[in-house]
ZARO-542786 format. One record per residue (C-alpha): residue number from 1; residue in one letter; x, y, z. Coordinates in Angstrom, 2 decimals. Layout:
<pts>
{pt NUM, A, {X, Y, Z}}
...
</pts>
This chain:
<pts>
{pt 1, X, {-111.12, -164.46, 0.89}}
{pt 2, X, {-107.54, -162.66, 0.53}}
{pt 3, X, {-108.03, -159.89, -2.28}}
{pt 4, X, {-105.49, -160.02, -4.79}}
{pt 5, X, {-104.97, -156.41, -5.15}}
{pt 6, X, {-101.89, -156.89, -3.56}}
{pt 7, X, {-100.38, -159.76, -4.80}}
{pt 8, X, {-100.36, -157.69, -8.15}}
{pt 9, X, {-98.55, -155.08, -6.92}}
{pt 10, X, {-95.73, -157.25, -4.96}}
{pt 11, X, {-95.72, -158.82, -8.88}}
{pt 12, X, {-95.97, -155.83, -10.14}}
{pt 13, X, {-92.17, -153.99, -8.13}}
{pt 14, X, {-90.91, -157.92, -9.47}}
{pt 15, X, {-91.54, -156.67, -12.52}}
{pt 16, X, {-90.03, -153.20, -12.03}}
{pt 17, X, {-87.21, -154.00, -10.34}}
{pt 18, X, {-84.28, -153.68, -12.54}}
{pt 19, X, {-82.99, -149.80, -11.41}}
{pt 20, X, {-80.61, -147.06, -12.27}}
{pt 21, X, {-80.10, -143.48, -11.88}}
{pt 22, X, {-78.96, -142.09, -8.39}}
{pt 23, X, {-79.70, -141.23, -4.82}}
{pt 24, X, {-80.07, -137.20, -5.02}}
{pt 25, X, {-77.18, -135.86, -3.81}}
{pt 26, X, {-77.25, -132.58, -3.51}}
{pt 27, X, {-78.92, -132.16, -0.85}}
{pt 28, X, {-76.46, -133.96, 2.20}}
{pt 29, X, {-79.21, -136.30, 4.24}}
{pt 30, X, {-81.00, -137.66, 1.32}}
{pt 31, X, {-77.88, -139.08, 0.10}}
{pt 32, X, {-77.82, -141.07, 2.34}}
{pt 33, X, {-80.98, -143.17, 1.59}}
{pt 34, X, {-80.66, -146.25, 0.56}}
{pt 35, X, {-81.14, -146.84, -2.38}}
{pt 36, X, {-83.14, -150.27, -2.48}}
{pt 37, X, {-86.01, -149.16, -0.98}}
{pt 38, X, {-89.24, -150.04, -3.18}}
{pt 39, X, {-92.45, -149.78, -2.06}}
{pt 40, X, {-96.10, -149.00, -3.93}}
{pt 41, X, {-99.41, -148.00, -2.74}}
{pt 42, X, {-103.59, -147.93, -3.80}}
{pt 43, X, {-106.05, -146.04, -2.53}}
{pt 44, X, {-109.45, -145.93, -3.63}}
{pt 45, X, {-111.73, -143.05, -2.25}}
{pt 46, X, {-112.95, -144.43, 0.48}}
{pt 47, X, {-109.76, -144.90, 1.97}}
{pt 48, X, {-108.80, -148.45, 0.65}}
{pt 49, X, {-105.72, -148.89, 0.89}}
{pt 50, X, {-103.28, -151.72, -0.95}}
{pt 51, X, {-99.40, -152.00, -0.78}}
{pt 52, X, {-96.42, -154.08, -1.32}}
{pt 53, X, {-93.05, -153.70, -0.45}}
{pt 54, X, {-90.84, -151.19, 1.99}}
{pt 55, X, {-94.24, -149.07, 3.64}}
{pt 56, X, {-93.27, -148.51, 6.59}}
{pt 57, X, {-90.46, -146.62, 5.74}}
{pt 58, X, {-90.77, -142.49, 6.02}}
{pt 59, X, {-89.44, -140.85, 3.71}}
{pt 60, X, {-89.47, -136.38, 2.73}}
{pt 61, X, {-92.00, -135.47, 0.70}}
{pt 62, X, {-90.02, -132.79, -1.39}}
{pt 63, X, {-91.85, -131.04, -4.29}}
{pt 64, X, {-94.40, -133.75, -3.83}}
{pt 65, X, {-95.68, -131.06, -1.44}}
{pt 66, X, {-96.02, -128.36, -4.20}}
{pt 67, X, {-99.78, -128.55, -6.28}}
{pt 68, X, {-100.51, -129.00, -2.36}}
{pt 69, X, {-98.87, -126.42, -1.03}}
{pt 70, X, {-100.93, -124.39, -4.30}}
{pt 71, X, {-103.89, -125.71, -3.29}}
{pt 72, X, {-103.37, -123.56, -0.13}}
{pt 73, X, {-102.42, -120.57, -2.00}}
{pt 74, X, {-105.89, -120.81, -3.90}}
{pt 75, X, {-107.46, -121.49, 0.12}}
{pt 76, X, {-105.53, -118.14, 0.77}}
{pt 77, X, {-106.09, -115.87, -1.90}}
{pt 78, X, {-108.40, -116.67, -4.60}}
{pt 79, X, {-107.85, -117.93, -7.82}}
{pt 80, X, {-107.60, -114.62, -9.60}}
{pt 81, X, {-105.08, -113.87, -6.29}}
{pt 82, X, {-102.53, -116.50, -7.11}}
{pt 83, X, {-103.11, -115.98, -11.07}}
{pt 84, X, {-101.68, -112.83, -11.16}}
{pt 85, X, {-98.68, -114.23, -9.32}}
{pt 86, X, {-98.28, -117.44, -11.34}}
{pt 87, X, {-98.31, -118.62, -14.62}}
{pt 88, X, {-100.01, -121.83, -15.44}}
{pt 89, X, {-97.78, -122.75, -18.69}}
{pt 90, X, {-95.55, -125.59, -18.88}}
{pt 91, X, {-91.91, -124.73, -19.07}}
{pt 92, X, {-89.50, -127.28, -20.34}}
{pt 93, X, {-87.55, -126.40, -17.87}}
{pt 94, X, {-85.77, -128.68, -15.28}}
{pt 95, X, {-87.74, -127.79, -11.44}}
{pt 96, X, {-84.76, -126.24, -10.12}}
{pt 97, X, {-84.27, -123.50, -13.68}}
{pt 98, X, {-85.07, -120.19, -13.24}}
{pt 99, X, {-88.09, -119.58, -15.59}}
{pt 100, X, {-90.13, -116.29, -15.60}}
{pt 101, X, {-92.67, -114.58, -17.48}}
{pt 102, X, {-89.99, -111.29, -19.60}}
{pt 103, X, {-93.01, -109.01, -19.63}}
{pt 104, X, {-94.67, -109.61, -16.20}}
{pt 105, X, {-92.11, -111.50, -13.88}}
{pt 106, X, {-94.73, -114.00, -12.93}}
{pt 107, X, {-92.89, -118.31, -12.44}}
{pt 108, X, {-94.02, -120.19, -15.41}}
{pt 109, X, {-95.95, -122.49, -13.35}}
{pt 110, X, {-96.38, -123.57, -9.52}}
{pt 111, X, {-94.57, -127.19, -9.97}}
{pt 112, X, {-91.14, -125.52, -10.87}}
{pt 113, X, {-89.17, -124.15, -7.29}}
{pt 114, X, {-89.95, -120.59, -8.13}}
{pt 115, X, {-93.20, -120.77, -8.87}}
{pt 116, X, {-93.17, -123.19, -5.32}}
{pt 117, X, {-91.47, -120.74, -3.98}}
{pt 118, X, {-93.94, -118.03, -4.36}}
{pt 119, X, {-97.03, -120.18, -3.64}}
{pt 120, X, {-95.00, -120.68, -0.25}}
{pt 121, X, {-94.77, -117.15, 0.42}}
{pt 122, X, {-98.65, -116.90, -0.52}}
{pt 123, X, {-100.03, -118.51, 1.49}}
{pt 124, X, {-101.40, -116.94, 4.72}}
{pt 125, X, {-99.86, -116.50, 8.30}}
{pt 126, X, {-97.11, -113.96, 7.89}}
{pt 127, X, {-93.50, -116.16, 8.88}}
{pt 128, X, {-92.12, -119.12, 7.95}}
{pt 129, X, {-93.32, -120.92, 11.36}}
{pt 130, X, {-96.95, -119.84, 10.90}}
{pt 131, X, {-97.04, -120.69, 6.80}}
{pt 132, X, {-94.95, -124.41, 7.42}}
{pt 133, X, {-97.42, -124.99, 10.48}}
{pt 134, X, {-100.90, -124.23, 8.74}}
{pt 135, X, {-99.16, -126.39, 5.01}}
{pt 136, X, {-98.55, -129.67, 8.07}}
{pt 137, X, {-102.11, -128.90, 8.97}}
{pt 138, X, {-103.18, -129.43, 4.88}}
{pt 139, X, {-101.47, -132.42, 4.30}}
{pt 140, X, {-101.52, -133.82, 7.23}}
{pt 141, X, {-106.19, -133.87, 6.54}}
{pt 142, X, {-105.30, -135.32, 3.24}}
{pt 143, X, {-103.27, -138.00, 4.57}}
{pt 144, X, {-105.57, -138.93, 7.45}}
{pt 145, X, {-102.63, -138.45, 9.62}}
{pt 146, X, {-100.26, -136.49, 12.20}}
{pt 147, X, {-97.52, -135.70, 10.18}}
{pt 148, X, {-94.34, -133.84, 11.10}}
{pt 149, X, {-91.33, -132.40, 9.29}}
{pt 150, X, {-87.71, -134.14, 9.60}}
{pt 151, X, {-85.41, -132.37, 11.08}}
{pt 152, X, {-82.57, -133.52, 9.98}}
{pt 153, X, {-83.66, -132.99, 6.20}}
{pt 154, X, {-84.99, -129.71, 7.08}}
{pt 155, X, {-81.64, -128.48, 8.72}}
{pt 156, X, {-79.25, -130.80, 5.23}}
{pt 157, X, {-81.20, -128.20, 2.98}}
{pt 158, X, {-81.52, -125.17, 4.29}}
{pt 159, X, {-77.94, -125.34, 4.58}}
{pt 160, X, {-77.43, -126.02, 0.67}}
{pt 161, X, {-80.80, -123.61, -0.74}}
{pt 162, X, {-77.91, -120.82, -2.19}}
{pt 163, X, {-80.19, -121.57, -6.12}}
{pt 164, X, {-83.56, -121.60, -3.65}}
{pt 165, X, {-82.36, -118.09, -2.13}}
{pt 166, X, {-81.59, -116.44, -5.55}}
{pt 167, X, {-84.45, -117.57, -7.14}}
{pt 168, X, {-86.72, -116.12, -4.37}}
{pt 169, X, {-84.33, -112.99, -3.68}}
{pt 170, X, {-84.63, -112.52, -8.25}}
{pt 171, X, {-88.97, -112.98, -6.88}}
{pt 172, X, {-88.18, -110.57, -4.23}}
{pt 173, X, {-86.68, -107.57, -7.64}}
{pt 174, X, {-89.73, -107.86, -9.54}}
{pt 175, X, {-92.01, -107.94, -7.67}}
{pt 176, X, {-94.18, -111.14, -7.05}}
{pt 177, X, {-92.00, -112.44, -3.70}}
{pt 178, X, {-93.27, -110.28, -0.68}}
{pt 179, X, {-91.87, -110.96, 2.34}}
{pt 180, X, {-88.60, -111.54, 3.33}}
{pt 181, X, {-87.28, -113.92, 0.68}}
{pt 182, X, {-84.47, -116.04, 3.08}}
{pt 183, X, {-87.93, -116.27, 5.61}}
{pt 184, X, {-89.58, -117.85, 2.63}}
{pt 185, X, {-86.57, -119.57, 1.34}}
{pt 186, X, {-86.96, -121.27, 5.26}}
{pt 187, X, {-90.78, -121.95, 5.08}}
{pt 188, X, {-91.04, -123.77, 1.88}}
{pt 189, X, {-87.64, -125.86, 2.63}}
{pt 190, X, {-89.76, -126.84, 5.75}}
{pt 191, X, {-93.27, -127.85, 3.42}}
{pt 192, X, {-90.24, -130.53, 1.71}}
{pt 193, X, {-89.47, -131.89, 4.42}}
{pt 194, X, {-92.48, -133.16, 6.16}}
{pt 195, X, {-92.07, -136.65, 6.46}}
{pt 196, X, {-94.39, -139.41, 4.82}}
{pt 197, X, {-94.58, -143.16, 3.32}}
{pt 198, X, {-96.01, -144.18, 1.19}}
{pt 199, X, {-99.43, -145.35, 1.52}}
{pt 200, X, {-99.30, -141.34, 3.39}}
{pt 201, X, {-99.44, -140.35, -0.48}}
{pt 202, X, {-101.00, -142.54, -1.47}}
{pt 203, X, {-103.95, -141.33, 0.61}}
{pt 204, X, {-103.18, -137.61, 0.01}}
{pt 205, X, {-103.76, -138.29, -3.36}}
{pt 206, X, {-107.15, -140.06, -3.17}}
{pt 207, X, {-108.51, -136.83, -1.30}}
{pt 208, X, {-107.86, -134.87, -5.05}}
{pt 209, X, {-109.07, -137.84, -7.04}}
{pt 210, X, {-112.50, -137.30, -4.96}}
{pt 211, X, {-113.14, -133.78, -5.57}}
{pt 212, X, {-110.80, -132.90, -2.75}}
{pt 213, X, {-113.13, -135.12, -0.47}}
{pt 214, X, {-111.58, -137.67, 2.21}}
{pt 215, X, {-111.80, -140.59, 3.60}}
{pt 216, X, {-114.54, -139.99, 6.30}}
{pt 217, X, {-116.65, -137.39, 3.70}}
{pt 218, X, {-115.15, -135.00, 5.31}}
{pt 219, X, {-113.81, -131.63, 2.51}}
{pt 220, X, {-110.79, -130.81, 2.37}}
{pt 221, X, {-110.88, -129.17, -0.49}}
{pt 222, X, {-113.14, -127.30, -3.09}}
{pt 223, X, {-113.74, -129.15, -6.34}}
{pt 224, X, {-112.81, -125.31, -8.07}}
{pt 225, X, {-109.59, -125.92, -6.46}}
{pt 226, X, {-109.15, -129.03, -7.36}}
{pt 227, X, {-109.63, -129.07, -10.86}}
{pt 228, X, {-107.03, -126.28, -11.28}}
{pt 229, X, {-104.05, -128.17, -9.48}}
{pt 230, X, {-104.70, -131.25, -10.92}}
{pt 231, X, {-104.61, -129.54, -14.27}}
{pt 232, X, {-101.48, -127.92, -13.29}}
{pt 233, X, {-100.36, -131.40, -11.68}}
{pt 234, X, {-101.14, -132.68, -15.54}}
{pt 235, X, {-99.68, -130.44, -18.09}}
{pt 236, X, {-95.74, -129.70, -15.68}}
{pt 237, X, {-95.94, -131.79, -12.71}}
{pt 238, X, {-92.97, -133.90, -14.02}}
{pt 239, X, {-91.00, -130.81, -15.10}}
{pt 240, X, {-89.19, -130.80, -18.89}}
{pt 241, X, {-90.95, -135.24, -19.08}}
{pt 242, X, {-94.16, -133.25, -18.36}}
{pt 243, X, {-94.69, -134.11, -22.11}}
{pt 244, X, {-93.72, -137.47, -22.64}}
{pt 245, X, {-95.45, -138.53, -18.98}}
{pt 246, X, {-99.17, -136.86, -20.24}}
{pt 247, X, {-99.05, -139.01, -23.70}}
{pt 248, X, {-97.51, -142.11, -22.11}}
{pt 249, X, {-98.79, -142.19, -18.73}}
{pt 250, X, {-101.62, -140.18, -19.26}}
{pt 251, X, {-102.09, -139.38, -15.10}}
{pt 252, X, {-101.81, -136.36, -12.89}}
{pt 253, X, {-98.33, -136.56, -11.30}}
{pt 254, X, {-95.88, -135.34, -9.19}}
{pt 255, X, {-92.38, -136.57, -8.65}}
{pt 256, X, {-89.96, -135.70, -5.38}}
{pt 257, X, {-86.82, -135.68, -5.39}}
{pt 258, X, {-86.66, -138.03, -2.33}}
{pt 259, X, {-88.02, -140.83, -4.47}}
{pt 260, X, {-91.71, -140.51, -4.07}}
{pt 261, X, {-94.23, -139.98, -6.72}}
{pt 262, X, {-97.84, -139.78, -7.05}}
{pt 263, X, {-100.60, -139.93, -9.53}}
{pt 264, X, {-104.64, -139.27, -9.43}}
{pt 265, X, {-107.13, -140.22, -11.96}}
{pt 266, X, {-109.66, -138.12, -11.48}}
{pt 267, X, {-112.80, -140.42, -9.63}}
{pt 268, X, {-110.80, -143.63, -8.98}}
{pt 269, X, {-107.87, -143.56, -7.34}}
{pt 270, X, {-104.65, -142.02, -5.70}}
{pt 271, X, {-101.55, -143.46, -6.30}}
{pt 272, X, {-97.93, -143.69, -4.69}}
{pt 273, X, {-94.55, -145.49, -5.71}}
{pt 274, X, {-90.79, -144.48, -3.68}}
{pt 275, X, {-87.88, -145.52, -4.56}}
{pt 276, X, {-85.54, -143.24, -4.05}}
{pt 277, X, {-82.72, -142.94, -7.76}}
{pt 278, X, {-83.32, -140.41, -10.33}}
{pt 279, X, {-83.91, -140.30, -13.83}}
{pt 280, X, {-81.95, -137.42, -15.72}}
{pt 281, X, {-85.17, -135.43, -15.08}}
{pt 282, X, {-85.24, -136.01, -11.11}}
{pt 283, X, {-87.70, -138.22, -11.57}}
{pt 284, X, {-88.40, -141.84, -9.44}}
{pt 285, X, {-86.46, -144.16, -11.72}}
{pt 286, X, {-88.06, -147.22, -10.65}}
{pt 287, X, {-91.33, -144.85, -10.34}}
{pt 288, X, {-91.83, -143.95, -14.02}}
{pt 289, X, {-91.67, -147.72, -14.55}}
{pt 290, X, {-93.87, -148.87, -11.70}}
{pt 291, X, {-96.88, -146.04, -13.39}}
{pt 292, X, {-95.86, -147.22, -17.21}}
{pt 293, X, {-97.54, -150.97, -16.51}}
{pt 294, X, {-99.87, -149.48, -14.28}}
{pt 295, X, {-101.49, -146.98, -16.70}}
{pt 296, X, {-101.05, -149.94, -19.10}}
{pt 297, X, {-102.82, -153.29, -17.75}}
{pt 298, X, {-105.12, -151.38, -15.25}}
{pt 299, X, {-106.09, -148.46, -18.87}}
{pt 300, X, {-105.65, -145.55, -16.33}}
{pt 301, X, {-104.65, -143.36, -19.07}}
{pt 302, X, {-106.81, -140.56, -18.87}}
{pt 303, X, {-107.92, -140.01, -22.74}}
{pt 304, X, {-108.73, -143.95, -22.46}}
{pt 305, X, {-112.35, -143.44, -22.03}}
{pt 306, X, {-114.78, -146.37, -21.43}}
{pt 307, X, {-117.65, -146.72, -23.25}}
{pt 308, X, {-120.52, -146.52, -20.75}}
{pt 309, X, {-120.04, -144.21, -16.80}}
{pt 310, X, {-122.33, -147.60, -15.24}}
{pt 311, X, {-122.17, -148.31, -11.04}}
{pt 312, X, {-121.19, -152.35, -10.06}}
{pt 313, X, {-123.49, -152.90, -7.81}}
{pt 314, X, {-123.73, -156.53, -5.10}}
{pt 315, X, {-127.00, -157.80, -4.14}}
{pt 316, X, {-126.26, -158.90, -0.54}}
{pt 317, X, {-126.74, -162.34, 0.80}}
{pt 318, X, {-130.13, -162.74, 2.02}}
{pt 319, X, {-131.35, -162.56, 6.11}}
{pt 320, X, {-130.70, -166.62, 5.47}}
{pt 321, X, {-127.85, -167.98, 5.94}}
{pt 322, X, {-128.49, -170.94, 3.78}}
{pt 323, X, {-129.47, -169.17, 0.93}}
{pt 324, X, {-127.25, -168.14, -2.00}}
{pt 325, X, {-125.13, -164.93, -2.12}}
{pt 326, X, {-125.83, -163.33, -5.42}}
{pt 327, X, {-123.16, -160.43, -6.82}}
{pt 328, X, {-124.94, -158.42, -9.60}}
{pt 329, X, {-122.08, -156.99, -11.97}}
{pt 330, X, {-123.09, -153.81, -14.26}}
{pt 331, X, {-121.35, -151.95, -16.39}}
{pt 332, X, {-117.82, -151.40, -18.00}}
{pt 333, X, {-115.41, -153.35, -15.74}}
{pt 334, X, {-111.90, -151.46, -14.96}}
{pt 335, X, {-109.36, -151.24, -12.26}}
{pt 336, X, {-111.74, -149.60, -9.44}}
{pt 337, X, {-114.65, -151.36, -10.63}}
{pt 338, X, {-113.27, -154.96, -10.28}}
{pt 339, X, {-112.02, -153.27, -6.71}}
{pt 340, X, {-115.28, -152.56, -5.99}}
{pt 341, X, {-116.61, -156.14, -6.62}}
{pt 342, X, {-113.13, -158.38, -4.60}}
{pt 343, X, {-114.09, -156.23, -1.97}}
{pt 344, X, {-117.96, -157.88, -1.87}}
{pt 345, X, {-115.75, -160.78, -2.85}}
{pt 346, X, {-112.90, -160.56, 0.17}}
{pt 347, X, {-116.46, -160.42, 2.83}}
{pt 348, X, {-118.06, -164.19, 1.90}}
{pt 349, X, {-116.53, -166.13, 4.74}}
{pt 350, X, {-115.62, -169.51, 4.46}}
{pt 351, X, {-117.15, -172.49, 3.63}}
{pt 352, X, {-119.19, -174.57, 1.53}}
{pt 353, X, {-121.71, -171.40, 0.53}}
{pt 354, X, {-122.87, -171.57, -3.26}}
{pt 355, X, {-121.70, -167.79, -4.53}}
{pt 356, X, {-123.24, -166.94, -7.95}}
{pt 357, X, {-121.39, -163.49, -9.93}}
{pt 358, X, {-124.18, -162.43, -12.27}}
{pt 359, X, {-121.38, -160.00, -15.57}}
{pt 360, X, {-125.40, -160.18, -17.61}}
{pt 361, X, {-125.70, -157.23, -17.75}}
{pt 362, X, {-121.42, -156.19, -17.76}}
{pt 363, X, {-120.68, -154.74, -21.54}}
{pt 364, X, {-117.11, -155.30, -21.52}}
{pt 365, X, {-114.13, -155.56, -18.87}}
{pt 366, X, {-110.76, -154.26, -19.24}}
{pt 367, X, {-108.18, -157.28, -19.07}}
{pt 368, X, {-106.34, -155.92, -15.59}}
{pt 369, X, {-110.40, -156.31, -14.14}}
{pt 370, X, {-110.44, -159.61, -16.04}}
{pt 371, X, {-107.58, -160.69, -14.52}}
{pt 372, X, {-108.50, -160.35, -10.53}}
{pt 373, X, {-112.13, -161.27, -11.48}}
{pt 374, X, {-111.06, -165.21, -12.34}}
{pt 375, X, {-108.75, -165.01, -9.03}}
{pt 376, X, {-110.65, -164.11, -6.85}}
{pt 377, X, {-113.35, -166.91, -8.05}}
{pt 378, X, {-110.17, -169.22, -8.29}}
{pt 379, X, {-109.62, -168.03, -4.33}}
{pt 380, X, {-113.69, -168.18, -2.86}}
{pt 381, X, {-112.83, -171.78, -4.55}}
{pt 382, X, {-109.76, -172.45, -2.45}}
{pt 383, X, {-112.37, -171.40, 0.57}}
{pt 384, X, {-114.82, -174.54, -0.34}}
{pt 385, X, {-117.72, -172.04, -1.90}}
{pt 386, X, {-120.01, -173.52, -4.98}}
{pt 387, X, {-119.26, -170.73, -7.16}}
{pt 388, X, {-121.25, -170.45, -10.12}}
{pt 389, X, {-120.27, -167.91, -12.78}}
{pt 390, X, {-123.10, -165.72, -15.37}}
{pt 391, X, {-121.46, -165.10, -17.91}}
{pt 392, X, {-123.48, -164.91, -21.41}}
{pt 393, X, {-121.07, -163.80, -23.58}}
{pt 394, X, {-117.85, -165.49, -22.79}}
{pt 395, X, {-116.26, -161.96, -20.95}}
{pt 396, X, {-114.07, -164.16, -18.35}}
{pt 397, X, {-113.08, -167.40, -20.03}}
{pt 398, X, {-111.90, -170.11, -18.72}}
{pt 399, X, {-108.56, -170.93, -20.63}}
{pt 400, X, {-107.79, -166.55, -18.63}}
{pt 401, X, {-107.97, -168.18, -14.68}}
{pt 402, X, {-104.63, -169.17, -12.97}}
{pt 403, X, {-105.52, -172.51, -11.73}}
{pt 404, X, {-102.63, -173.00, -8.81}}
{pt 405, X, {-100.40, -171.58, -6.62}}
{pt 406, X, {-96.57, -172.32, -7.20}}
{pt 407, X, {-97.14, -176.21, -5.76}}
{pt 408, X, {-100.62, -177.10, -6.79}}
{pt 409, X, {-101.32, -179.65, -8.09}}
{pt 410, X, {-105.13, -179.51, -7.49}}
{pt 411, X, {-106.26, -180.05, -11.17}}
{pt 412, X, {-107.91, -177.30, -13.18}}
{pt 413, X, {-111.32, -178.41, -13.14}}
{pt 414, X, {-111.41, -178.02, -9.39}}
{pt 415, X, {-110.68, -174.34, -9.55}}
{pt 416, X, {-113.23, -173.14, -12.62}}
{pt 417, X, {-117.05, -172.06, -12.21}}
{pt 418, X, {-119.85, -173.61, -13.97}}
{pt 419, X, {-120.34, -170.98, -16.39}}
{pt 420, X, {-123.97, -170.40, -17.33}}
{pt 421, X, {-126.61, -167.85, -19.56}}
{pt 422, X, {-129.05, -166.48, -16.96}}
{pt 423, X, {-129.33, -166.39, -13.31}}
{pt 424, X, {-132.23, -168.54, -12.73}}
{pt 425, X, {-130.04, -171.28, -14.76}}
{pt 426, X, {-127.38, -170.80, -12.58}}
{pt 427, X, {-129.95, -170.95, -8.68}}
{pt 428, X, {-131.51, -173.50, -10.30}}
{pt 429, X, {-128.24, -176.37, -10.89}}
</pts>
């Protein structure tokens, strides 16, 4: 069975396809970006990636690099050492504002340029090339593949870096920056010029969602570092739109002026969108709309707590190939739990075998999870399976089933599963 999640993402891109804003033009190389590129990716904690759109298009990471370099600075200097140089308060300013604490000279937070330049300067290495190499190595571990710097973007951005140079020299005068300002800015621009795809960003975000553990089980970041990074992303990651973002979308996030946007839902998924046109805050216009819809559809807002935190389990098919396959589900179903169930259903081979989905221990099904399970059931029926549903509480009502694809005249009853109150009744029917 083909999982329906990628189809949902394609539909999401179409729904949020109206565009406004403009590409970043203060960096000549970014000004030539194709404004119609659009892609989205979701990565689960174990590395399963679902994506749609222009997923193979590479673009530069830009300010999405800031939380990850902040993490490296904490690794190298310790949290206390970083907090001596960079505060964590929302500035309410645009990304390139000169925003320092009057009493200490610290940048307000590491997500604005002043704080990000200071964070780069705190990465161990001694010069721009060494610091940049260590940073690219970290990004590559997070993405699960070797990443590299787009040299054309780097040179273009370096040639127009007067404001960042001014910020760096100012940081030097107040003692926040110890190394040569021009060298630090050069390294900072190299980190912003790392080339990524939307799937790379989703994987990087998923490591943060997994408390610092990569899909292969290796630990990339310590839990305390991850917690600090996500906390600052939640309050400062979207610049002067951070408050509106947190209340409406409710996901720690970070944007970049090349059109990238990542979101992290701790314990569940990493999400990334790419669309180059930016709004007045410097955030991807279509990316913001896509996240707003994702959050509403999937119940991703951090403050929307589920009723319980039970696990979803699957009882696999017995050794006898003719035995029924029982998928037993428990708990409250949101997007990530439904994705796990669908992955189990996807493993069912085509044929006429009996598949039973037992929901008698499920307490609540979020709307998006209901749609996902119903679509999975429909596709199993199309593959030829006899699908039976144990649903004593009517959590998946038949009227919600989208029974056909365009041009499919098959009667609804051909796709609608039999519903039973108990597992025994489903197996004995």
